[in-house]
C-alpha positions in Angstrom: 160.4 76.4 94.2 157.7 79.0 93.3 158.1 82.4 95.0 154.6 82.1 96.5 155.9 79.2 98.7 158.4 81.4 100.4 157.9 83.3 103.7 159.6 86.6 103.5 160.5 88.4 106.8 161.3 92.1 106.2 162.2 94.5 109.1 161.3 98.1 108.2 162.6 99.4 111.6 164.0 98.5 115.0 167.0 96.4 113.9 170.2 98.3 114.4 168.5 101.1 116.2 166.3 101.8 119.3 162.7 102.6 118.2 160.8 102.7 114.9 159.9 99.1 115.3 158.1 97.5 112.4 158.3 94.0 111.0 156.7 92.7 107.8 155.8 89.0 107.1 155.0 88.3 103.5 153.7 85.2 101.8 152.7 85.4 98.1 150.8 88.6 97.6 149.8 89.0 101.3 151.6 91.0 104.0 151.0 91.6 107.7 152.9 94.1 109.8 153.9 93.7 113.4 154.0 97.1 115.2 154.2 100.6 113.7 156.6 102.6 115.9 158.4 105.9 115.8 162.0 106.9 116.7 162.9 110.0 118.5 165.4 112.2 116.5 169.1 112.2 117.3 171.0 115.4 117.9 172.2 115.3 114.3 168.6 115.5 112.9 168.2 119.2 113.3 164.6 120.4 113.4 163.2 116.9 113.0 160.3 116.0 115.3 160.0 112.3 114.7 161.3 109.5 112.5 158.9 106.8 111.2 159.3 103.7 109.0 159.5 103.9 105.2 156.3 102.3 103.8 157.5 102.6 100.2 157.9 98.8 99.7 154.4 98.1 100.8 152.9 100.9 98.7 154.9 100.1 95.6 155.0 96.3 95.7 151.4 95.8 94.6 150.9 93.4 97.5 148.0 93.6 100.0 148.7 94.7 103.6 146.1 92.5 105.4 146.5 93.9 108.9 148.7 95.6 111.4 149.2 93.7 114.7 150.5 95.8 117.7 152.3 94.1 120.6 151.9 96.9 123.1 151.2 100.6 123.6 154.7 102.2 123.7 155.5 105.0 121.3 158.3 103.0 119.6 155.7 100.4 118.7 152.5 102.5 118.0 153.7 106.1 117.5 153.9 105.9 113.7 150.4 104.4 113.2 148.6 107.7 112.4 151.2 108.6 109.8 151.1 105.1 108.2 147.3 105.0 108.2 147.3 108.3 106.3 149.2 106.4 103.5 147.6 103.0 103.5 144.4 101.5 105.0 144.5 98.3 107.0 142.7 96.8 110.0 144.5 97.1 113.3 144.6 94.2 115.9 145.7 94.7 119.6 144.7 94.3 123.2 142.2 96.6 124.9 144.6 99.0 126.6 146.7 99.3 123.5 143.5 100.0 121.6 142.7 102.8 124.1 146.1 104.4 123.6 146.0 104.3 119.8 142.4 105.7 119.8 143.7 108.8 121.6 146.3 109.2 118.8 143.9 108.5 115.9 141.3 110.8 117.3 143.8 113.7 117.3 144.8 112.7 113.7 141.1 112.6 112.6 141.6 108.9 111.6 139.6 107.2 114.3 136.3 106.8 112.4 137.9 105.4 109.3 140.2 102.9 111.0 139.0 99.4 111.9 140.4 98.5 115.4 139.9 94.9 116.5 140.5 93.7 120.1 142.6 90.5 120.1 143.3 89.1 123.6 145.9 86.5 124.5 144.7 83.0 123.5 142.4 84.4 120.8 143.2 84.0 117.1 142.8 86.1 114.1 143.1 85.2 110.4 144.8 87.6 108.0 145.3 86.2 104.6 147.4 83.0 104.9 148.5 84.0 108.5 146.9 83.0 111.7 147.9 85.2 114.7 147.6 84.3 118.4 148.9 86.7 121.0 150.4 85.5 124.3 150.8 87.5 127.4 154.3 89.0 128.3 155.5 91.1 131.2 156.6 94.6 130.2 156.4 98.1 131.6 152.9 98.7 130.1 149.9 96.5 130.8 148.4 94.4 128.0 151.7 93.7 126.4 151.9 90.6 124.1 154.1 88.5 122.0 152.7 86.9 118.8 152.6 83.3 117.6 152.1 83.6 113.8 151.2 80.5 111.9 152.3 80.6 108.3 152.1 78.1 105.5 155.8 77.5 106.0 155.9 77.1 109.8 155.3 78.8 113.2 157.0 82.2 113.8 157.3 83.6 117.4 157.6 87.3 117.8 158.3 88.2 121.5 157.5 91.9 121.3 159.2 93.7 124.2 159.3 91.5 127.3 160.9 90.5 130.5 160.3 87.7 133.1 158.8 89.6 136.0 157.5 87.2 138.6 155.9 89.9 140.8 154.4 92.2 138.2 152.3 95.3 139.2 149.2 94.3 137.3 149.5 90.6 137.5 150.6 90.2 133.9 153.5 87.7 133.6 155.2 86.3 130.5 153.3 83.1 129.6 156.1 80.6 129.7 153.7 77.7 129.6 152.3 78.8 126.2 155.8 79.4 124.9 156.8 75.9 126.0 153.7 74.5 124.2 154.7 76.3 121.0 158.2 74.9 121.4 156.9 71.4 121.6 154.8 71.9 118.5 157.9 73.1 116.6 158.9 76.7 116.0 160.4 77.7 112.6 161.6 81.1 113.5 162.1 83.1 116.7 162.2 86.9 116.6 163.3 88.0 120.1 163.8 91.3 121.9 167.6 92.2 122.1 167.4 95.6 123.8 169.2 94.5 127.0 171.1 91.4 125.6 174.3 92.9 126.9 173.1 92.9 130.6 174.0 89.8 132.6 171.6 88.2 135.0 167.9 89.1 135.4 165.9 92.4 135.1 164.6 93.6 138.5 160.9 93.5 139.1 158.7 96.5 138.7 158.0 96.2 142.4 161.4 97.6 143.1 160.2 100.9 141.8 157.0 100.6 144.0 159.2 100.1 147.1 161.4 103.1 146.2 158.3 105.3 145.6 156.9 104.3 149.0 160.1 105.2 150.8 160.4 108.6 149.1 156.7 109.4 149.7 157.1 108.6 153.4 160.1 110.8 154.0 159.6 113.7 151.6 158.8 117.0 153.4 157.2 118.6 150.3 155.5 117.7 147.1 156.6 114.5 145.2 156.6 115.1 141.4 157.0 111.9 139.3 157.6 112.0 135.6 157.4 109.0 133.3 156.2 108.0 129.9 152.5 108.7 129.4 151.9 105.2 128.2 153.6 103.6 131.3 150.2 102.9 133.0 151.7 100.4 135.5 154.1 103.1 136.8 151.2 105.5 137.2 149.5 102.9 139.3 152.5 102.6 141.5 152.6 106.4 142.1 148.8 106.4 143.0 149.3 103.4 145.3 152.2 105.1 147.1 150.4 108.4 147.4 147.3 106.7 148.9 149.5 104.7 151.4 151.0 108.0 152.7 147.9 110.2 152.7 148.8 112.2 149.6 146.4 113.3 146.9 147.4 113.1 143.2 147.4 115.8 140.5 148.0 114.8 136.8 149.5 117.3 134.3 150.7 117.1 130.7 148.2 116.6 127.8 149.2 113.0 126.9 149.4 111.9 130.5 146.0 113.4 131.3 144.4 111.7 128.2 146.0 108.3 128.9 145.2 108.3 132.6 141.6 109.1 131.9 141.4 106.4 129.2 143.0 103.8 131.5 140.5 104.7 134.2 137.6 104.4 131.8 138.8 101.0 130.7 139.4 99.8 134.3 143.2 99.5 134.0 143.8 102.0 136.8 142.6 101.5 140.4 142.1 105.1 141.6 140.7 105.5 145.2 137.7 107.9 145.5 138.6 111.5 146.2 142.4 111.1 145.6 142.6 113.0 142.3 143.0 116.8 142.4 141.7 119.3 139.9 143.6 122.6 139.2 141.2 124.7 141.3 142.0 122.7 144.5 145.8 122.9 144.2 146.4 126.0 146.2 144.4 124.6 149.2 146.5 121.3 149.5 149.6 121.3 151.7 152.7 120.4 149.9 153.4 117.4 152.1 150.0 116.0 151.1 150.4 116.2 147.3 151.9 113.9 144.6 152.1 115.0 141.0 152.3 112.8 137.9 153.6 114.6 134.8 155.0 114.2 131.3 158.6 115.3 130.5 160.8 112.4 131.3 162.8 113.0 128.1 163.3 116.8 128.6 160.9 117.6 125.7 160.9 121.5 125.4 157.1 121.8 125.6 156.5 119.1 128.2 155.0 119.8 131.6 158.2 119.0 133.6 160.4 121.2 131.4 157.9 124.0 131.8 158.2 123.6 135.6 162.0 123.6 135.3 161.8 126.8 133.3 159.2 128.3 135.8 156.5 128.8 133.2 154.1 126.0 134.1 150.5 127.1 134.4 149.9 125.5 137.8 153.1 124.3 139.4 156.1 126.4 140.5 159.1 124.5 141.8 160.2 125.5 145.3 162.8 124.2 147.7 161.4 121.1 149.4 160.0 119.6 146.2 161.2 116.1 145.3 161.3 115.3 141.6 161.6 111.7 140.4 162.5 110.9 136.8 161.0 107.4 136.6 162.4 106.6 133.1 165.7 106.3 131.3 166.7 108.8 128.6 166.1 107.7 125.1 169.4 107.7 123.1 169.8 111.2 121.7 167.8 112.9 124.5 170.4 112.8 127.2 171.4 116.4 127.0 167.8 117.6 127.2 167.2 115.4 130.2 170.4 116.6 131.9 169.5 120.3 131.3 166.1 119.7 132.9 167.7 118.0 135.9 170.2 120.9 136.3 167.4 123.5 136.2 165.4 121.7 138.8 168.4 121.5 141.1 168.9 125.3 140.6 165.4 125.9 141.8 166.1 124.0 145.0 164.4 120.7 144.2 165.7 117.4 145.2 166.0 115.3 142.0 166.1 111.5 141.9 166.9 109.6 138.7 167.9 106.1 137.9 171.7 106.6 138.3 171.3 107.5 141.9 168.0 105.8 143.1 165.9 102.7 142.2 163.2 104.8 140.6 163.2 103.0 137.2 163.6 99.5 136.0 164.0 98.2 132.5 161.1 96.6 130.7 163.4 94.3 128.8 164.8 90.9 129.4 168.5 90.4 130.5 170.7 87.5 129.4 169.4 84.8 131.8 165.7 85.6 130.8 166.6 85.4 127.1 168.2 82.0 127.7 165.0 80.7 129.3 162.9 81.8 126.3 165.3 80.3 123.8 165.4 77.0 125.7 161.6 76.8 125.9 160.9 77.8 122.2 163.7 75.7 120.6 163.5 77.5 117.3 165.1 76.2 114.1 166.1 79.7 113.0 166.7 82.9 115.1 166.7 86.6 114.3 167.5 89.1 117.1 165.3 92.2 116.9 164.8 95.5 118.7 168.2 97.0 119.5 171.4 98.6 118.3 173.6 96.4 116.2 175.8 95.4 119.1 172.8 94.2 121.1 171.7 92.0 118.2 175.3 90.5 117.8 175.4 89.8 121.6 172.0 88.2 121.4 173.2 86.0 118.5 176.2 85.0 120.5 173.9 84.0 123.4 171.8 81.8 121.0 175.0 80.3 119.7 176.2 79.5 123.3 173.0 77.5 123.8 173.9 75.2 120.9 172.0 76.8 118.0 174.0 76.4 114.7 175.6 79.7 113.6 174.2 79.2 110.1 170.7 79.2 111.5 171.2 82.6 113.2 170.6 85.7 111.0 171.6 89.3 112.1 169.5 91.5 109.9 169.3 95.2 109.5 166.3 97.3 108.3 165.3 96.4 104.8 167.0 93.0 104.7 164.8 90.2 103.3 165.0 86.8 105.0 163.4 84.0 103.0 162.3 80.8 104.5 160.9 77.7 102.9 161.1 73.9 103.2 164.6 74.0 101.8 166.0 76.3 104.5 166.5 80.0 105.2 168.6 82.7 103.5 169.0 86.5 103.2 167.9 87.3 99.7 167.8 91.0 98.7 167.0 94.3 100.3 164.0 96.7 100.2 164.0 100.4 100.9 163.9 101.1 104.6 165.2 104.6 104.9 164.3 107.1 107.7 161.2 109.1 107.0 161.4 112.4 108.8 158.4 114.2 110.3 159.0 117.9 110.5 155.9 119.9 111.6 153.1 119.0 109.2 155.6 117.6 106.7 156.0 113.9 106.4 158.8 112.6 104.2 159.5 115.9 102.5 162.8 116.4 104.5 165.7 114.3 103.1 169.4 113.9 103.8 170.3 116.8 101.5 168.1 119.2 103.6 169.6 117.8 106.9 173.1 118.3 105.4 172.2 121.9 104.6 170.9 122.4 108.1 174.2 121.1 109.5 176.1 123.4 107.2 174.1 126.4 108.4 174.4 125.4 112.1 178.1 124.9 111.9 179.3 127.6 109.6 176.5 130.1 109.1 175.4 131.7 105.9 176.4 134.6 103.5 173.8 136.0 101.1 175.0 137.9 98.1 172.3 140.0 96.5 172.9 141.1 92.9 171.1 143.3 90.4 171.8 141.9 86.9 170.9 143.5 83.7 168.5 141.2 81.9 170.0 141.2 78.3 173.7 141.4 79.1 174.2 139.8 82.4 176.1 142.9 83.6 176.1 143.9 87.2 174.0 146.9 88.0 174.9 148.9 91.1 176.7 147.6 94.2 176.1 144.0 95.3 174.8 143.6 98.9 176.4 141.0 101.2 174.5 139.8 104.3 176.0 137.6 107.0 173.9 135.3 109.4 175.7 133.1 111.8 179.1 133.6 110.1 180.7 136.8 111.3 179.4 139.8 113.3 178.5 142.5 110.7 179.7 145.4 112.8 183.0 143.8 113.7 183.7 142.5 110.2 182.5 145.4 108.1 185.9 145.5 106.3 185.7 141.8 105.4 182.2 142.2 103.9 183.4 145.2 101.9 186.2 143.2 100.4 183.7 140.4 99.6 181.7 143.0 97.6 184.8 143.9 95.7 185.6 140.2 94.9 182.0 139.8 93.6 182.5 142.9 91.3 185.8 141.5 90.1 184.3 138.1 89.3 181.7 139.7 87.1 183.8 142.5 85.6 184.4 140.6 82.4 181.1 138.9 82.3 179.5 140.8 79.5 176.7 139.0 77.6 176.3 136.3 80.2 172.5 136.2 80.6 172.4 132.7 82.0 171.4 133.0 85.7 173.0 129.7 86.7 176.4 130.8 85.3 176.2 134.1 87.2 175.3 132.5 90.5 177.9 129.7 90.2 180.7 132.3 89.5 179.7 134.4 92.4 179.2 131.4 94.8 182.6 129.9 93.9 184.5 133.2 94.2 182.9 134.2 97.5 183.4 130.7 99.0 187.1 130.6 98.1 187.7 134.2 99.3 186.0 133.7 102.6 187.8 130.4 103.3 191.2 132.0 102.4 190.4 134.9 104.9 188.8 133.0 107.7 189.2 129.2 107.2 185.4 128.8 107.5 183.0 127.5 105.0 179.7 129.4 105.3 176.8 128.5 103.0 177.0 131.0 100.2 173.6 131.9 98.6 173.7 134.2 95.6 170.4 135.9 94.9 170.1 137.5 91.5 167.5 140.1 90.7 166.7 140.8 87.1 166.5 144.5 86.1 
């Protein structure tokens, strides 16, 4: 069968990891992308700010990226968009709140004017090449979340996005089970479903659980109540405002991204804010602590975030005092646990009462647990299934769940980033792999940090560095004068003066018979090998040895 008659499903992120969600659907020479998320760096990614999907396949394949469809406004689904739109132009389709969130990002990246952003509400349809896309509403922890029904020449594909079945949602947005059942009756070729909490039995609690907890805390707290959550979690912000209003507290918002998103959500009508409840910085000193609630960024312990600045006592407006109650209304992203724990410890040291999800009902998941996943599978009745969004164990457990519902094992595919799933009228199969490496963002650099540089950073962090500075005669390669040895992060110079002197002697010995060696590479290699062996024999450490030859 001709290649153009195959639907190719290619994950570039989000399968086998938490974050960096991006899925390509390809038919012939046309491609659409679902989501464009980032991943927060793990502790091993020293110095890295963000991780984004690798767009190499799209850029190098010669195929046309028709559009990017966004399911909702969380960072792990929209955070990479500015970086991707720097590389390749494509129209973006999403719901109004998601559009508001990405406009804030694109404006900062100076990409807003050149990007085509199209509003696509649940029930509406958009055509992108051979694909017809219809969003359907889902409950999640940010309003305007959707899944996508994607009609392709080969059959209907359902992409759930992130979802749960919340029957009492904060902003009246439920998962549209009726529409999912209608799609199931029409026939679904492939289901791509959220696996993030596939290992959790039962059901995910409603967002209203958090609202009730916030109300209890606001009613009993004797001082300020400071709530931190993700800046995109607009529904949680609404709960804080509602609880504050119920208990006569006014609300102060701090943190650049939180301030921007709250203002945007108010402008679009997604936040119901009572008149006079919001506080500006000039009023803060005049408001009694028992009459104030604060909404802030910093739920992940980010070093420059507002909550971390409070914990370190260098926030511009807020100084933590005994009597303050701090609520972390978010769970730590994998890799951020130590940063979050450090912030919690510092807040406790300052006398604050700190509540977080291990000791209070101040956060609920935005993802479906096992019984909810079973309901969706039963309604959709897909021919083929691919678990998405989660660590590898989550996807395996989701696959087991589908198998327990009677789906044939040969119709279930556990993919990882870069795998190519091909579907046509003859069936489905994994056929090939495309590049789907991590692309590291470090400051202004995007993609210029690779595994070799990270390995060197680990080497430096673990073992330190020794620099050997040599003056070499240009024509003969002879050593001129005394070498200089500098140590950084390896040994204390004052305490190990004798070791460094002996290192100098070893360098001189290695070059003593090196007359007529004018090749810099040979000189540096000889010095590096000699010093590395000597220092290991003396200390059993392996510092990075950097010879620096100066021509005289």
